[in-house]
C-alpha positions in Angstrom: 0.1 -0.3 0.0 1.5 3.6 -1.0 1.5 6.1 1.5 0.6 9.7 0.7 2.9 12.2 1.1 2.7 14.1 4.3 2.2 18.0 3.7 3.1 20.1 7.0 -0.3 22.3 7.7 1.4 26.4 6.7 3.5 28.5 9.4 0.5 30.8 10.3 3.0 33.3 12.4 6.2 33.0 10.4 5.4 33.0 6.5 1.8 32.7 6.3 0.3 31.9 2.8 -1.4 35.2 2.3 2.1 37.3 2.1 4.4 34.1 0.6 2.6 34.1 -2.8 4.3 34.7 -5.8 8.1 34.5 -5.8 8.9 37.4 -3.4 7.5 37.4 -0.1 5.9 40.6 1.0 8.1 41.3 4.0 11.1 41.5 1.6 9.8 44.1 -0.2 8.4 46.3 2.4 12.6 46.1 4.3 14.0 46.7 0.8 11.7 49.8 -0.3 9.3 51.0 2.4 11.3 50.1 5.9 11.3 53.7 6.8 7.9 54.5 6.0 5.1 52.6 8.0 2.0 54.1 6.0 3.5 53.0 2.3 4.3 49.4 3.9 0.9 48.9 5.4 -0.5 50.1 2.2 1.7 47.7 0.1 1.0 45.2 3.0 -2.7 45.0 1.9 -2.5 45.3 -2.1 0.1 42.2 -1.5 -2.2 40.4 0.4 -5.5 41.5 -1.1 -6.1 38.7 -3.6 -5.3 35.7 -1.4 -7.3 36.4 1.9 -10.6 36.7 1.0 -11.0 40.1 1.6 -10.3 41.9 -1.5 -12.5 45.2 -1.1 -11.9 45.3 2.9 -8.3 45.3 2.3 -7.6 47.3 -0.8 -9.9 50.4 1.4 -7.6 49.7 4.2 -4.8 50.3 1.7 -6.6 53.6 0.9 -6.7 54.8 4.1 -2.9 54.2 4.6 -2.0 55.9 1.4 -4.2 59.1 2.5 -2.3 59.3 5.6 1.0 59.2 3.9 -0.7 62.1 1.6 -1.5 64.2 4.5 1.8 63.5 6.2 3.3 64.8 2.9 0.9 67.6 2.1 1.9 68.7 6.0 5.2 68.8 5.5 5.7 66.3 8.2 8.6 63.5 8.2 6.9 60.3 7.2 9.9 58.7 9.7 9.0 60.1 12.3 5.1 61.8 11.7 3.2 60.9 14.9 -0.9 61.0 14.4 
């Protein structure tokens, strides 16, 4: 009798599937491109996962919220790395 290969459950803490889809993990892009800009990092995170977590519209609205926050920071002439709200 042939045994079926065992599959390990996804690592929901270190590598959740909604962040590891595709060739590049979201954290790699965030650390490389947005490490000093929380609002852009958060917007990217929501865009990256929006088609893989089952809440596309909600994640896109969250991304827009963070993009609007970043626009407010820019328009007020604040430093995005130290702005506090």
